[in-house]
C-alpha positions in Angstrom: 6.0 -2.5 -8.7 2.3 -1.4 -8.9 1.0 1.9 -7.6 -2.6 2.1 -6.3 -4.2 5.4 -5.6 -7.8 5.6 -4.2 -9.8 8.7 -3.2 -13.2 9.0 -1.5 -15.8 11.6 -0.8 -17.9 10.9 2.4 -21.5 11.6 3.2 -22.2 14.5 5.6 -23.7 12.0 8.0 -23.6 8.2 7.9 -23.7 5.3 10.4 -24.6 7.7 13.2 -21.6 10.0 12.8 -20.7 13.1 10.9 -18.2 13.3 8.1 -15.2 14.3 10.2 -15.7 11.3 12.6 -16.2 8.9 9.7 -13.1 10.1 7.9 -11.0 9.7 11.1 -12.4 6.2 11.7 -11.6 5.1 8.2 -8.2 6.7 8.1 -7.3 4.8 11.3 -8.5 1.5 9.9 -6.5 2.1 6.7 -3.3 2.9 8.6 -3.4 -0.6 10.2 -3.5 -2.5 6.9 0.3 -2.4 6.0 1.2 -4.4 9.2 -1.4 -7.0 8.3 -1.0 -7.6 4.6 2.2 -8.7 2.7 3.4 -7.0 -0.4 2.8 -3.4 0.6 5.9 -1.3 0.0 4.5 2.1 0.8 1.1 3.1 2.2 0.2 6.7 2.8 -3.2 7.8 4.2 -4.0 11.3 3.1 -6.5 13.8 4.5 -7.1 17.3 3.3 -4.7 20.0 4.6 -6.1 23.4 5.4 -5.2 26.0 2.8 -4.6 23.5 0.0 -6.9 22.5 -2.8 -8.9 19.3 -2.0 -11.5 17.5 -4.0 -11.7 14.4 -1.8 -12.2 13.8 1.9 -9.7 10.9 2.1 -7.2 9.2 -0.1 -4.5 6.5 -0.1 -1.3 6.4 -2.1 0.2 2.9 -2.0 2.9 0.9 -3.7 2.8 -2.9 -4.0 5.6 -5.2 -4.9 3.7 -6.5 -8.0 0.3 -7.0 -9.4 -0.1 -10.3 -7.5 0.4 -8.4 -4.2 -2.2 -5.8 -5.2 -4.6 -8.6 -6.1 -3.9 -10.3 -2.7 -4.6 -7.0 -0.9 -7.9 -6.6 -2.8 -9.3 -9.9 -1.4 -7.5 -10.0 2.0 -10.1 -10.3 4.8 -8.6 -7.3 6.7 -8.9 -5.1 3.6 -12.4 -6.3 3.0 -13.4 -5.2 6.5 -12.2 -1.7 5.7 -13.9 -1.8 2.3 -17.2 -2.5 4.1 -16.5 0.3 6.6 -15.8 2.8 3.8 -18.8 1.6 1.7 -21.3 2.5 4.4 -19.9 6.0 4.6 -18.7 7.1 1.2 -20.6 8.9 -1.6 -18.0 8.4 -4.3 -14.7 6.7 -5.1 -12.0 7.2 -7.6 -9.1 4.7 -8.2 -6.0 4.6 -10.4 -3.7 1.6 -10.6 -0.5 1.8 -12.7 2.8 0.2 -13.3 5.4 3.0 -13.3 7.8 0.9 -15.5 5.2 1.0 -18.3 5.1 4.8 -18.4 
């Protein structure tokens, strides 16, 4: 099992929309990926919650069956479409992949 966590900060305005609209657009696109890509065990799309501390505008917490499944996800055409969508709107990205069995 491999866990994959990614978080993004978005531009105030990009691609003709404000931050809130772009976060909503990307969140919806991300939510569709588990139905399209094999090897995903868990896939949670996270947006900031009012009243709680938040450094990022959007994040995913995901679990893959193994490293090969994560690698397949990384190059899957549906994922690459979302990557392009995000790339045009984000200002920063942070990522952490890990194998919980190795902790």
